[in-house]
Backbone as CSV, one residue per row, in Angstrom:
resi,resn,N_x,N_y,N_z,CA_x,CA_y,CA_z,C_x,C_y,C_z
1,UNK,1.430,-0.996,0.211,0.036,0.179,-0.215,0.734,1.364,-0.046
2,UNK,1.663,1.836,0.798,2.923,2.075,0.768,3.474,2.826,-0.645
3,UNK,4.093,1.452,-1.345,4.367,1.378,-2.509,3.912,2.349,-3.586
4,UNK,2.488,2.082,-3.416,0.826,1.900,-4.663,0.689,4.009,-4.202
5,UNK,0.638,4.268,-2.513,0.633,5.821,-1.916,2.327,6.259,-2.860
6,UNK,3.005,6.259,-3.209,4.278,6.634,-3.390,4.204,7.231,-4.722
7,UNK,3.826,5.432,-5.549,3.502,5.952,-6.399,2.207,6.965,-6.979
8,UNK,1.399,6.711,-6.575,0.364,7.851,-6.750,0.440,8.914,-6.380
9,UNK,1.340,9.750,-5.572,1.853,11.501,-5.484,2.568,11.459,-6.173
10,UNK,3.215,10.343,-7.211,4.442,11.014,-7.828,3.308,11.108,-9.289
11,UNK,2.754,9.981,-9.475,1.688,10.814,-10.242,0.906,11.804,-10.351
12,UNK,0.218,12.374,-9.347,-0.174,13.389,-8.953,0.795,14.349,-9.420
13,UNK,2.267,14.553,-8.887,2.972,14.916,-9.712,3.177,15.696,-10.368
14,UNK,3.203,14.806,-11.370,3.425,14.821,-12.932,2.370,14.914,-13.350
15,UNK,1.344,15.027,-12.909,0.276,15.187,-13.245,-0.015,17.270,-13.650
16,UNK,-0.009,17.098,-12.157,0.055,18.471,-12.159,1.253,19.523,-13.026
17,UNK,2.396,19.394,-12.944,3.360,19.171,-13.920,2.714,20.003,-15.470
18,UNK,2.479,18.632,-15.824,1.650,18.097,-17.167,0.412,19.144,-17.512
19,UNK,0.071,19.777,-16.198,-1.158,21.068,-16.475,-0.862,21.961,-16.631
20,UNK,0.404,22.537,-16.536,1.046,23.549,-16.831,0.877,23.918,-18.299
21,UNK,-0.538,23.833,-18.631,-1.012,24.770,-19.884,-0.978,26.319,-19.818
22,UNK,-1.757,27.012,-19.086,-1.663,28.179,-20.313,-1.036,28.702,-19.833
23,UNK,0.305,28.970,-20.163,0.960,30.486,-20.757,1.241,31.293,-21.835
24,UNK,1.592,32.519,-20.564,0.890,34.256,-21.132,2.298,33.920,-22.147
25,UNK,2.925,35.799,-22.523,3.410,36.139,-22.857,4.052,36.545,-21.481
26,UNK,5.873,36.886,-21.357,6.364,37.178,-19.913,6.907,38.722,-20.454
27,UNK,5.572,39.115,-20.895,5.299,40.623,-20.621,4.302,41.015,-21.075
28,UNK,4.411,42.397,-20.632,3.048,42.917,-20.209,2.039,43.474,-21.249
29,UNK,1.053,42.640,-21.626,-0.098,43.268,-22.102,0.234,44.617,-22.763
30,UNK,-0.380,44.751,-24.159,0.051,46.257,-24.403,-0.921,46.871,-24.768
31,UNK,-2.298,46.812,-24.370,-3.171,46.774,-23.949,-4.041,48.102,-23.546
32,UNK,-5.067,49.077,-23.224,-5.430,50.185,-22.247,-6.115,48.985,-21.216
33,UNK,-5.799,47.971,-21.384,-6.554,47.058,-19.828,-6.280,45.321,-20.695
34,UNK,-6.127,44.996,-19.193,-5.234,44.080,-18.747,-6.977,42.852,-19.751
35,UNK,-6.777,41.708,-20.437,-7.616,40.642,-20.438,-7.832,40.268,-18.969
36,UNK,-9.223,40.464,-18.796,-9.161,39.646,-16.919,-10.539,37.760,-16.980
37,UNK,-9.841,38.156,-18.491,-10.594,36.691,-18.993,-9.500,35.010,-19.296
38,UNK,-8.657,36.082,-18.856,-7.067,34.614,-19.402,-7.313,33.741,-18.297
39,UNK,-7.406,32.826,-18.129,-6.974,31.891,-17.426,-6.195,31.825,-16.905
40,UNK,-5.926,31.274,-15.409,-4.904,31.601,-14.295,-4.673,30.106,-13.650
41,UNK,-3.749,29.554,-13.553,-3.124,28.708,-13.772,-2.884,28.113,-11.944
42,UNK,-2.730,26.824,-11.342,-2.611,26.856,-9.988,-1.121,26.261,-10.342
43,UNK,-0.072,26.922,-9.759,1.522,26.250,-9.903,1.824,24.764,-9.225
44,UNK,2.204,24.577,-9.923,3.236,22.958,-9.676,3.839,22.936,-8.487
45,UNK,4.312,22.110,-7.500,5.480,22.029,-6.189,6.685,22.693,-7.136
46,UNK,6.677,22.170,-8.459,7.997,22.276,-8.132,8.757,23.073,-8.942
47,UNK,7.578,24.103,-9.497,7.951,25.742,-10.155,8.514,26.597,-8.991
48,UNK,9.395,26.681,-9.417,10.386,27.706,-9.071,10.349,29.041,-10.496
49,UNK,10.468,30.046,-9.721,10.023,30.742,-10.685,11.553,31.664,-10.591
50,UNK,12.506,31.762,-11.634,13.096,33.128,-11.193,13.399,34.377,-11.891
51,UNK,11.620,35.192,-12.321,11.434,36.327,-12.243,9.902,36.680,-12.355
52,UNK,10.113,37.724,-11.848,8.353,38.193,-11.344,7.726,39.677,-12.354
53,UNK,7.047,39.321,-13.437,6.771,40.421,-13.913,5.009,41.562,-13.473
54,UNK,5.515,42.364,-13.426,4.324,43.002,-12.661,4.289,44.918,-13.465
55,UNK,2.752,44.544,-13.869,2.420,45.503,-14.769,1.088,46.093,-14.391
56,UNK,1.175,47.305,-14.512,0.779,48.685,-13.485,-0.458,49.833,-14.453
57,UNK,-1.137,49.890,-14.875,-1.717,51.187,-15.609,-1.885,51.985,-14.797
58,UNK,-1.321,53.660,-15.228,-1.347,54.884,-15.421,-1.278,55.800,-16.430
59,UNK,-1.551,56.895,-15.525,-1.755,58.022,-16.662,-0.465,58.212,-15.945
60,UNK,0.381,59.151,-17.189,1.583,59.639,-16.941,1.492,60.756,-18.353
61,UNK,2.155,61.916,-17.829,2.891,63.521,-18.817,4.031,62.809,-19.482
62,UNK,3.718,63.119,-20.736,4.715,62.392,-21.775,5.651,63.656,-22.381
63,UNK,6.565,64.630,-21.855,6.961,65.433,-22.843,7.049,65.676,-23.790
64,UNK,5.567,66.783,-23.890,5.738,67.364,-25.720,4.860,66.560,-26.709
65,UNK,3.964,65.055,-25.951,2.782,64.568,-26.527,1.408,64.496,-24.920
66,UNK,1.986,65.092,-24.482,0.823,65.131,-23.936,0.867,64.511,-22.893
67,UNK,-0.270,64.205,-21.923,-0.817,63.003,-21.031,-1.077,61.791,-21.316
68,UNK,-1.140,60.709,-21.133,-0.950,59.372,-21.968,-1.212,58.885,-20.945
69,UNK,-2.706,57.390,-21.079,-2.771,56.356,-20.608,-1.440,55.238,-21.024
70,UNK,-0.220,54.972,-20.106,1.087,53.872,-20.159,0.238,52.938,-19.036
71,UNK,1.464,51.777,-19.781,0.652,50.319,-18.829,3.103,50.331,-18.507
72,UNK,2.768,50.241,-17.105,4.065,50.116,-16.772,4.957,49.228,-16.623
73,UNK,5.602,48.479,-16.975,6.405,47.310,-16.312,6.808,47.251,-16.062
74,UNK,7.181,45.749,-14.964,8.575,45.868,-14.179,8.645,44.971,-13.881
75,UNK,10.538,44.535,-13.012,10.266,42.832,-12.961,11.136,42.883,-12.036
76,UNK,11.312,41.683,-11.052,11.964,41.217,-10.001,13.061,39.736,-10.139
77,UNK,13.908,40.021,-9.450,14.400,39.022,-9.830,14.911,37.449,-8.951
78,UNK,14.651,36.864,-9.111,15.028,35.862,-8.085,13.938,35.016,-7.014
79,UNK,13.738,34.111,-6.922,13.069,32.921,-6.243,11.564,33.696,-5.815
80,UNK,11.692,34.474,-5.158,10.571,34.925,-4.677,10.101,34.052,-3.164
81,UNK,10.970,33.479,-2.303,9.288,33.142,-1.928,8.168,32.851,-0.791
82,UNK,8.540,34.183,-0.564,7.100,34.497,-0.177,6.116,34.335,-0.340
83,UNK,6.770,35.819,-1.998,5.406,35.068,-2.707,4.657,33.699,-2.981
84,UNK,5.799,33.391,-3.065,6.111,31.298,-3.611,4.949,30.791,-2.949
85,UNK,5.060,31.081,-1.983,4.455,30.572,0.117,3.001,30.509,-0.043
86,UNK,2.411,32.206,-0.517,1.131,33.019,-0.114,0.082,32.436,-1.631
87,UNK,0.958,31.943,-2.324,0.090,31.849,-3.766,0.171,29.861,-3.473
88,UNK,0.950,29.509,-2.586,0.030,27.526,-2.674,0.125,27.745,-1.456
89,UNK,-0.548,29.333,-0.988,-2.035,28.323,0.322,-3.219,28.742,-0.377
90,UNK,-3.857,27.192,0.134,-5.333,26.892,-0.469,-6.466,27.681,-0.132
91,UNK,-7.654,27.958,-0.722,-8.062,28.644,-1.119,-9.141,28.591,0.203
92,UNK,-9.746,29.300,1.188,-10.880,28.833,2.030,-11.740,28.838,1.148
93,UNK,-13.317,28.138,2.382,-14.294,27.598,1.572,-15.153,27.917,3.171
94,UNK,-16.544,28.187,2.035,-17.512,28.832,2.820,-18.584,28.037,2.353
95,UNK,-20.261,28.472,3.312,-21.603,27.500,3.491,-21.837,29.045,3.417
96,UNK,-21.450,30.160,2.863,-22.066,31.887,2.998,-21.775,32.149,1.524
97,UNK,-21.147,31.290,1.028,-20.609,31.314,-0.494,-19.914,32.720,-0.785
98,UNK,-19.119,32.714,-2.095,-18.610,34.814,-1.645,-18.716,35.614,-2.259
99,UNK,-18.010,36.726,-2.016,-18.353,38.095,-2.408,-19.431,38.118,-1.663
100,UNK,-19.020,37.672,-0.017,-19.380,38.610,1.030,-19.829,39.739,1.790
101,UNK,-18.588,40.532,1.225,-18.523,41.765,1.399,-18.586,42.703,0.315
102,UNK,-18.324,43.635,0.778,-18.692,45.009,-0.437,-17.437,45.739,-1.006
103,UNK,-15.940,45.025,-0.486,-14.839,45.544,-0.634,-14.587,45.601,-1.742
104,UNK,-14.280,46.513,-2.411,-13.584,46.004,-4.277,-11.908,45.876,-3.489
105,UNK,-11.476,45.062,-3.441,-9.903,44.865,-3.558,-9.539,44.323,-5.054
106,UNK,-8.199,45.466,-5.670,-8.346,45.669,-7.202,-6.312,44.767,-6.906
107,UNK,-6.053,43.989,-7.856,-4.969,42.964,-7.215,-4.207,43.110,-8.733
108,UNK,-2.473,43.348,-8.562,-1.662,43.465,-9.899,-1.842,43.005,-10.807
109,UNK,-2.079,43.211,-12.167,-1.147,41.747,-13.334,-0.127,41.147,-13.541
110,UNK,-0.258,39.960,-12.889,1.404,40.152,-12.721,1.592,38.114,-13.023
111,UNK,3.378,37.977,-13.495,3.339,37.018,-13.674,4.386,36.658,-13.359
112,UNK,3.946,34.628,-13.650,5.760,34.693,-12.204,6.497,33.527,-14.108
113,UNK,7.666,33.419,-13.796,8.617,33.039,-15.120,10.263,32.466,-14.357
114,UNK,9.820,31.346,-14.769,10.584,29.577,-14.406,11.870,29.987,-15.676
115,UNK,12.670,29.730,-14.617,14.097,28.983,-16.201,13.961,28.462,-17.605
116,UNK,12.642,27.914,-16.956,11.939,27.795,-18.326,12.425,28.800,-19.701
117,UNK,12.030,29.476,-19.228,10.905,31.130,-19.734,9.862,30.953,-19.537
118,UNK,9.072,29.839,-19.448,7.610,29.530,-18.652,7.256,30.953,-18.178
119,UNK,6.054,31.326,-18.532,5.663,32.775,-17.968,3.392,32.085,-17.695
120,UNK,3.701,32.578,-16.412,2.468,32.171,-16.025,1.685,32.512,-15.420
121,UNK,0.342,32.538,-15.282,-0.444,33.993,-14.232,-1.217,33.078,-13.745
122,UNK,-0.496,33.446,-12.518,-1.035,32.123,-11.095,-2.229,32.673,-10.426
123,UNK,-2.769,31.218,-10.251,-3.619,31.265,-9.393,-3.586,32.457,-8.171
124,UNK,-4.817,33.299,-8.027,-4.548,34.174,-6.355,-5.082,32.990,-5.236
125,UNK,-5.091,32.585,-4.389,-5.846,31.514,-3.015,-6.433,32.045,-2.619
126,UNK,-8.303,32.469,-2.265,-8.947,34.016,-1.796,-9.105,32.798,-0.159
127,UNK,-10.288,34.232,0.359,-10.605,33.377,1.805,-12.305,33.818,1.475
128,UNK,-12.783,33.379,2.643,-14.776,32.698,2.503,-14.943,33.842,1.760
129,UNK,-14.760,34.955,1.710,-15.725,35.757,0.892,-14.862,35.743,-0.691
130,UNK,-14.500,35.081,-1.062,-13.723,35.179,-2.067,-13.121,36.200,-2.969
131,UNK,-12.241,36.892,-1.271,-11.260,37.511,-1.918,-9.772,37.720,-1.824
132,UNK,-9.351,37.804,-2.917,-6.751,37.307,-1.998,-6.677,37.785,-1.831
133,UNK,-6.261,36.559,-0.194,-6.035,37.567,1.068,-4.108,38.495,0.356
134,UNK,-5.059,38.957,1.579,-4.325,40.856,1.438,-2.906,40.041,1.964
135,UNK,-1.904,39.237,2.246,-0.827,38.157,2.673,-0.447,38.462,1.755
136,UNK,-0.932,37.782,0.788,-0.627,37.623,-0.440,-0.012,38.511,-1.730
137,UNK,-0.841,39.799,-1.329,-0.633,41.377,-2.205,-0.179,41.865,-1.506
138,UNK,0.382,42.116,-0.795,1.793,42.577,0.303,2.517,41.700,-0.162
139,UNK,2.586,40.722,-0.072,4.335,40.235,-0.504,4.370,40.589,-2.150
140,UNK,3.454,40.619,-2.767,3.662,40.834,-4.358,4.512,42.274,-3.801
141,UNK,3.529,42.951,-3.600,3.986,45.040,-3.604,5.627,44.738,-2.799
142,UNK,6.068,43.905,-2.286,7.532,43.790,-1.221,8.009,43.431,-2.202
143,UNK,7.918,42.702,-3.685,9.378,42.638,-4.042,10.136,43.948,-4.705
144,UNK,11.523,44.063,-5.148,11.891,45.003,-5.106,12.528,45.237,-6.865
145,UNK,10.821,45.830,-7.241,11.250,46.022,-8.380,11.946,46.885,-9.275
146,UNK,12.223,46.717,-11.109,12.801,47.594,-11.237,12.002,47.985,-12.540
147,UNK,11.814,49.224,-12.926,10.981,49.462,-14.125,12.087,49.063,-15.449
148,UNK,11.688,48.275,-16.175,12.185,47.627,-17.621,11.334,48.716,-18.717
149,UNK,10.056,49.183,-18.586,9.174,49.628,-20.145,8.711,50.471,-19.989
150,UNK,7.784,51.663,-19.692,6.972,52.504,-19.973,5.915,52.751,-21.681
151,UNK,4.980,52.179,-21.325,4.026,52.060,-23.411,3.417,52.507,-23.181
152,UNK,2.877,53.398,-23.876,1.497,53.975,-24.437,0.983,53.721,-24.578
153,UNK,-0.081,53.665,-24.229,-1.667,52.350,-24.498,-3.045,53.783,-25.356
154,UNK,-3.081,54.536,-24.783,-3.878,55.955,-25.961,-3.833,57.387,-25.023
155,UNK,-4.229,58.208,-25.707,-3.227,59.927,-25.672,-4.726,60.096,-24.706
156,UNK,-4.061,60.888,-23.604,-6.611,61.592,-22.689,-6.007,63.043,-22.749
157,UNK,-5.000,63.358,-22.840,-4.906,64.827,-23.328,-3.716,65.657,-23.825
158,UNK,-4.204,66.482,-25.145,-2.936,67.258,-25.911,-1.632,66.993,-25.420
159,UNK,-0.774,67.484,-25.483,0.068,69.062,-24.936,-0.432,69.964,-24.786
160,UNK,-0.746,70.780,-25.542,-1.663,72.104,-25.700,-2.678,71.976,-24.240
161,UNK,-3.354,71.582,-24.159,-4.365,70.973,-23.342,-4.166,69.989,-21.925
162,UNK,-2.947,70.097,-21.807,-2.907,69.359,-20.460,-2.200,70.670,-19.993
163,UNK,-1.512,71.471,-20.730,-0.869,72.723,-19.964,-1.649,73.700,-20.247
164,UNK,-3.206,73.802,-20.255,-4.019,74.214,-20.407,-4.798,74.420,-19.002
165,UNK,-4.833,73.057,-18.923,-5.604,72.577,-17.349,-6.995,72.648,-17.959
166,UNK,-7.329,72.322,-19.482,-8.539,72.356,-19.951,-9.400,71.166,-19.966
167,UNK,-8.457,69.881,-20.829,-9.112,68.740,-21.330,-9.914,68.849,-22.543
168,UNK,-8.743,68.491,-23.259,-9.328,68.577,-25.152,-10.985,68.736,-25.443
169,UNK,-11.659,67.689,-24.820,-13.112,68.004,-24.193,-13.875,68.164,-23.284
170,UNK,-14.791,68.904,-23.365,-15.044,68.807,-22.072,-17.445,68.677,-22.502
171,UNK,-17.768,68.298,-21.819,-19.323,68.307,-21.355,-19.638,69.815,-22.021
172,UNK,-20.557,70.474,-22.991,-21.492,71.748,-23.313,-22.139,71.701,-22.361
173,UNK,-22.597,71.893,-20.950,-23.446,71.670,-20.064,-24.583,71.828,-20.092
174,UNK,-24.651,73.286,-21.025,-26.153,74.168,-20.890,-26.749,73.591,-21.831
175,UNK,-26.166,73.204,-23.211,-27.099,72.320,-23.599,-27.370,71.224,-23.818
176,UNK,-26.384,70.426,-22.870,-26.819,68.996,-22.272,-28.164,69.262,-21.258
177,UNK,-28.240,69.399,-20.487,-28.650,70.277,-19.771,-30.288,70.554,-20.368
178,UNK,-29.947,71.318,-20.951,-31.796,71.970,-21.634,-31.922,70.839,-22.537
179,UNK,-30.798,69.753,-22.724,-32.100,67.929,-23.633,-32.341,67.819,-22.402
180,UNK,-31.797,67.237,-21.612,-32.265,66.338,-20.797,-33.295,66.828,-20.042
181,UNK,-33.038,68.353,-20.011,-34.169,69.172,-18.502,-35.011,69.822,-19.105
182,UNK,-35.911,69.629,-19.945,-36.515,70.667,-21.046,-37.503,71.256,-20.246
183,UNK,-37.104,73.058,-19.693,-38.115,72.901,-19.087,-37.919,73.625,-17.579
184,UNK,-36.841,72.443,-17.000,-36.939,72.524,-15.051,-35.890,73.823,-15.383
185,UNK,-35.128,74.471,-15.970,-33.569,74.925,-14.820,-34.370,77.133,-15.343
186,UNK,-33.919,76.840,-13.669,-34.809,78.062,-13.381,-33.757,79.572,-13.635
187,UNK,-34.706,80.531,-13.906,-34.324,81.658,-14.462,-33.708,82.242,-12.976
188,UNK,-32.666,82.688,-12.808,-32.976,83.269,-11.649,-32.166,84.851,-11.837
189,UNK,-32.410,86.636,-10.904,-31.862,87.457,-11.508,-30.603,87.179,-10.659
190,UNK,-30.410,88.649,-11.028,-28.424,88.979,-10.590,-28.373,88.142,-9.471
191,UNK,-26.868,87.748,-9.743,-26.810,87.302,-7.998,-25.247,86.764,-8.178
192,UNK,-24.479,87.133,-6.975,-23.078,87.143,-6.675,-22.570,85.356,-7.303
193,UNK,-21.560,85.220,-8.414,-21.569,84.110,-8.167,-20.835,82.754,-7.763
194,UNK,-19.688,84.148,-7.017,-19.002,82.954,-5.767,-18.928,84.259,-4.654
195,UNK,-18.840,83.215,-3.288,-19.034,83.749,-2.436,-18.124,83.188,-0.957
196,UNK,-16.536,84.027,-0.771,-15.782,85.370,-1.135,-16.122,84.469,-3.394
197,UNK,-15.649,85.912,-3.313,-15.091,85.682,-4.668,-13.299,85.651,-5.005
198,UNK,-13.280,84.670,-6.150,-12.311,83.873,-6.192,-11.378,84.709,-6.335
199,UNK,-9.773,84.425,-6.325,-8.397,85.310,-6.553,-7.892,84.935,-7.947
200,UNK,-8.441,84.264,-8.669,-7.661,83.314,-9.883,-8.778,82.687,-10.227
201,UNK,-9.299,83.006,-11.904,-10.196,82.322,-12.711,-9.056,82.030,-13.518
202,UNK,-9.847,80.236,-14.414,-9.366,79.746,-15.028,-10.626,79.996,-15.918
203,UNK,-10.046,80.345,-17.431,-11.933,80.404,-18.825,-11.412,79.185,-20.051
204,UNK,-11.728,78.305,-19.908,-11.413,77.141,-20.917,-12.640,76.931,-22.147
205,UNK,-12.153,77.290,-23.376,-12.877,78.069,-24.456,-13.341,77.008,-25.102
206,UNK,-14.252,76.600,-24.958,-14.623,74.668,-26.580,-15.850,76.021,-27.609
207,UNK,-15.774,74.374,-28.005,-16.527,74.798,-29.820,-17.604,73.742,-30.223
208,UNK,-18.340,74.359,-29.768,-19.975,72.876,-29.234,-19.660,72.275,-30.427
209,UNK,-19.401,70.355,-31.010,-19.244,69.624,-31.371,-20.860,69.361,-31.981
210,UNK,-21.558,68.094,-31.813,-22.175,67.968,-32.261,-23.432,67.670,-31.557
211,UNK,-24.674,68.963,-31.653,-26.188,69.310,-31.435,-27.245,67.960,-30.795
212,UNK,-26.804,66.343,-31.817,-28.062,65.867,-31.981,-28.215,65.514,-30.671
213,UNK,-26.770,64.701,-30.407,-26.845,64.188,-29.256,-27.048,64.592,-27.936
214,UNK,-27.750,63.610,-26.985,-28.457,64.286,-25.172,-26.645,65.072,-24.520
215,UNK,-25.365,64.024,-24.738,-24.383,64.290,-24.311,-23.510,65.543,-25.195
216,UNK,-24.221,66.845,-25.509,-23.194,67.536,-26.206,-22.091,67.680,-25.750
217,UNK,-20.697,67.474,-26.804,-19.794,68.317,-25.951,-18.613,69.368,-26.868
218,UNK,-17.901,69.852,-26.283,-17.408,70.800,-27.377,-15.785,70.708,-27.390
219,UNK,-14.848,71.088,-28.753,-13.286,70.298,-28.628,-13.024,71.474,-27.575
220,UNK,-11.754,72.051,-27.590,-11.154,72.810,-26.663,-10.211,73.682,-27.812
221,UNK,-10.662,75.175,-27.203,-9.976,76.603,-28.708,-8.638,76.578,-27.477
222,UNK,-8.987,77.403,-26.591,-8.128,77.868,-26.235,-7.942,78.235,-24.006
223,UNK,-7.352,79.594,-23.538,-7.274,79.379,-22.278,-6.937,80.921,-21.664
224,UNK,-7.216,81.278,-20.612,-7.597,82.226,-20.085,-7.329,82.360,-18.822
225,UNK,-6.082,83.020,-18.133,-6.040,82.770,-16.402,-6.707,84.589,-16.370
226,UNK,-7.558,84.526,-15.207,-8.004,86.165,-14.767,-7.341,86.064,-13.770
227,UNK,-6.799,86.668,-13.218,-6.209,87.202,-12.134,-6.765,88.902,-11.927
228,UNK,-6.963,90.254,-10.475,-6.688,91.181,-10.213,-8.241,92.010,-11.272
229,UNK,-7.661,93.344,-12.078,-8.395,94.304,-12.154,-9.152,93.699,-13.282
230,UNK,-8.463,92.415,-14.244,-9.411,92.105,-14.802,-10.424,90.636,-14.910
231,UNK,-10.121,90.042,-13.310,-10.779,89.192,-13.242,-11.747,89.970,-12.081
232,UNK,-11.695,90.978,-11.947,-12.437,92.074,-11.212,-13.658,92.351,-12.592
233,UNK,-12.743,92.701,-12.729,-14.404,93.341,-14.244,-15.430,92.519,-14.673
234,UNK,-14.348,91.165,-14.695,-15.734,90.362,-15.690,-16.668,90.082,-14.129
235,UNK,-16.382,89.630,-12.991,-17.071,89.172,-11.475,-17.991,90.155,-11.734
236,UNK,-18.094,91.192,-11.878,-19.192,92.315,-11.998,-19.911,92.107,-12.625
237,UNK,-19.616,92.131,-13.712,-20.745,91.535,-15.225,-21.308,90.498,-15.247
238,UNK,-20.333,89.237,-14.902,-21.010,87.796,-14.289,-21.986,88.435,-13.083
239,UNK,-21.483,89.239,-11.804,-22.669,88.879,-10.679,-24.005,89.551,-11.246
240,UNK,-23.641,90.493,-12.250,-25.488,91.550,-12.294,-26.051,90.762,-13.992
241,UNK,-25.403,89.826,-13.249,-26.078,89.335,-15.394,-28.005,88.954,-14.928
242,UNK,-28.459,89.966,-15.489,-30.416,89.095,-15.073,-30.918,88.142,-15.790
243,UNK,-31.724,87.573,-15.463,-32.766,86.074,-15.692,-32.846,86.149,-17.343
244,UNK,-32.799,85.111,-17.631,-33.060,85.105,-19.383,-33.884,83.593,-19.799
245,UNK,-34.612,83.303,-20.388,-35.236,82.817,-20.994,-35.465,82.200,-22.614
246,UNK,-34.294,82.717,-22.568,-33.467,82.590,-24.309,-33.714,81.392,-24.605
247,UNK,-34.131,80.087,-25.545,-33.278,78.625,-25.824,-32.181,78.921,-26.161
248,UNK,-30.968,78.045,-25.755,-29.684,77.668,-25.921,-29.622,77.333,-27.114
249,UNK,-28.791,78.121,-28.288,-28.631,77.420,-29.025,-26.425,78.033,-29.711
250,UNK,-25.960,77.528,-29.352,-24.587,78.716,-29.245,-24.034,77.314,-30.529
251,UNK,-22.420,77.820,-30.896,-21.143,77.555,-31.300,-20.160,77.352,-30.126
252,UNK,-20.163,77.969,-29.398,-19.163,78.479,-28.402,-19.773,78.454,-27.248
253,UNK,-18.822,78.378,-26.327,-18.891,77.882,-24.623,-17.774,77.956,-23.852
254,UNK,-17.210,78.699,-22.524,-16.529,78.717,-21.630,-17.112,77.682,-20.732
255,UNK,-15.452,77.353,-20.102,-16.020,76.567,-18.530,-15.345,77.454,-17.559
256,UNK,-15.654,78.542,-16.490,-15.423,78.557,-15.748,-14.860,78.384,-14.422
257,UNK,-13.439,78.129,-13.993,-13.260,77.117,-13.169,-12.310,78.158,-11.565
258,UNK,-12.996,77.784,-10.495,-11.959,78.608,-9.451,-10.838,77.180,-8.762
259,UNK,-11.024,76.997,-9.157,-10.605,75.436,-9.215,-11.311,73.960,-7.978
260,UNK,-12.626,74.603,-7.531,-13.761,73.881,-6.553,-15.122,74.687,-7.338
261,UNK,-15.142,75.161,-8.229,-16.199,75.388,-8.287,-16.801,75.682,-9.962
262,UNK,-17.385,75.251,-10.763,-17.295,75.871,-12.298,-19.151,76.303,-11.982
263,UNK,-18.334,77.596,-13.446,-20.060,77.754,-14.348,-19.197,77.890,-15.789
264,UNK,-20.812,77.920,-16.800,-20.765,78.022,-17.332,-21.765,78.819,-18.067
265,UNK,-20.952,79.116,-19.282,-21.331,80.634,-20.505,-21.195,79.760,-22.202
266,UNK,-22.600,80.731,-22.691,-22.791,80.509,-24.150,-21.759,81.714,-24.671
267,UNK,-20.758,81.636,-25.546,-20.379,83.213,-25.841,-20.671,83.616,-27.245
268,UNK,-22.183,83.031,-27.794,-23.033,83.581,-28.299,-24.358,83.513,-28.922
269,UNK,-25.241,83.206,-29.716,-26.029,82.830,-29.465,-26.613,83.410,-28.203
270,UNK,-27.500,82.793,-27.445,-27.929,83.832,-26.176,-26.881,84.454,-25.272
271,UNK,-26.398,83.946,-24.899,-25.255,84.343,-24.214,-25.836,84.171,-22.735
272,UNK,-26.403,82.732,-22.951,-27.268,82.307,-21.639,-25.416,82.198,-20.408
273,UNK,-25.446,82.272,-18.819,-24.867,81.671,-18.155,-25.782,81.013,-17.085
274,UNK,-24.681,79.453,-16.784,-25.334,78.987,-16.100,-24.332,79.212,-14.746
275,UNK,-24.696,79.892,-13.504,-24.196,79.458,-12.422,-23.443,78.408,-11.716
276,UNK,-23.021,78.459,-10.492,-22.125,76.657,-10.451,-23.402,76.403,-9.052
277,UNK,-24.697,77.498,-8.657,-25.583,76.933,-8.037,-26.973,75.867,-9.012
278,UNK,-26.497,76.264,-10.283,-27.228,75.399,-11.920,-28.607,76.728,-12.531
279,UNK,-28.388,78.009,-11.583,-29.302,78.309,-12.027,-29.100,79.208,-12.653
280,UNK,-30.061,79.747,-14.008,-29.069,80.497,-15.584,-29.599,81.984,-15.079
281,UNK,-28.769,82.934,-16.435,-28.827,84.099,-16.345,-27.985,84.554,-17.736
282,UNK,-28.020,85.576,-18.263,-27.978,86.429,-19.277,-26.986,87.261,-19.839
283,UNK,-25.626,87.049,-20.078,-24.401,88.033,-20.524,-24.590,88.926,-20.993
284,UNK,-24.520,90.334,-20.839,-24.830,90.868,-21.299,-22.725,91.144,-23.402
285,UNK,-23.231,91.698,-24.143,-21.721,90.798,-25.134,-20.856,91.880,-24.378
286,UNK,-21.109,92.544,-24.125,-19.599,93.190,-23.159,-19.035,92.294,-22.171
287,UNK,-19.758,91.698,-21.564,-18.813,89.837,-20.386,-18.433,88.931,-21.359
288,UNK,-19.293,89.153,-22.088,-19.142,88.028,-22.973,-17.933,87.907,-24.130
289,UNK,-17.789,89.220,-23.823,-16.465,89.588,-24.449,-15.163,89.010,-24.470
290,UNK,-15.552,89.411,-22.534,-14.372,89.349,-22.003,-13.560,87.454,-21.778
291,UNK,-14.691,86.942,-21.437,-14.475,86.003,-21.440,-13.610,85.336,-22.832
292,UNK,-14.002,85.533,-24.079,-13.990,85.283,-25.542,-12.499,85.665,-25.895
293,UNK,-11.996,86.565,-25.283,-10.896,87.866,-26.033,-9.548,86.184,-25.462
């Protein structure tokens, strides 16, 4: 019986080695997000990693190119003993089913590579609630990584928009609200826009795009930072804007930002103004010109 048991154990180990068939690339996926449908592999007992490759998705400014989504590929050499111990822990079973807590645990995409060059996306042991053990995630993050490559995948903002602090695209809030809440936005008489008055104001100007959609957007044109006398002149004009019932139909608009609260203004057409509290006023031609210059 002992001989049979030993032989069975050998066969079982051989089977585990043979099941190492979910081999992936020893590098990071080049897309904007990893493929979460890839099968994870239970590591055989004789699998000894010589390298761990970790991939992180982040936003980075690339000089002269703007803001990009990038994949940061990094690696660490060695057997990663603490991590391997954690990966070989059995998952816990629960009579209550999985996902019994609401917390969301994010797991870095990583592969382990053995001396034969086989890269494996390892299975992560889970708790009674179906969440990865925090000790395993801690062991993964404590490894001494070195960055190999930073791979751009998608541009988020152009160089011009990033430096302006405006964004290449922006929702045309006044038109969008008029589409979605027709007749519910209330005109209000002149009132202060911000209290206390801001010390600076960023004015981002956009040209309205397709108006047929409920969510209307605009493309970035220019930016102005107003301070001092020019800001005081503009605030006086904004704070004295009377009520309006003119239907929105414009080609350009401005986003007025203090850093914490925003207002929106049409630069042509009715020249409607949406204050930070959502009420509407109407700008004079001179006030609209202060924003557009």
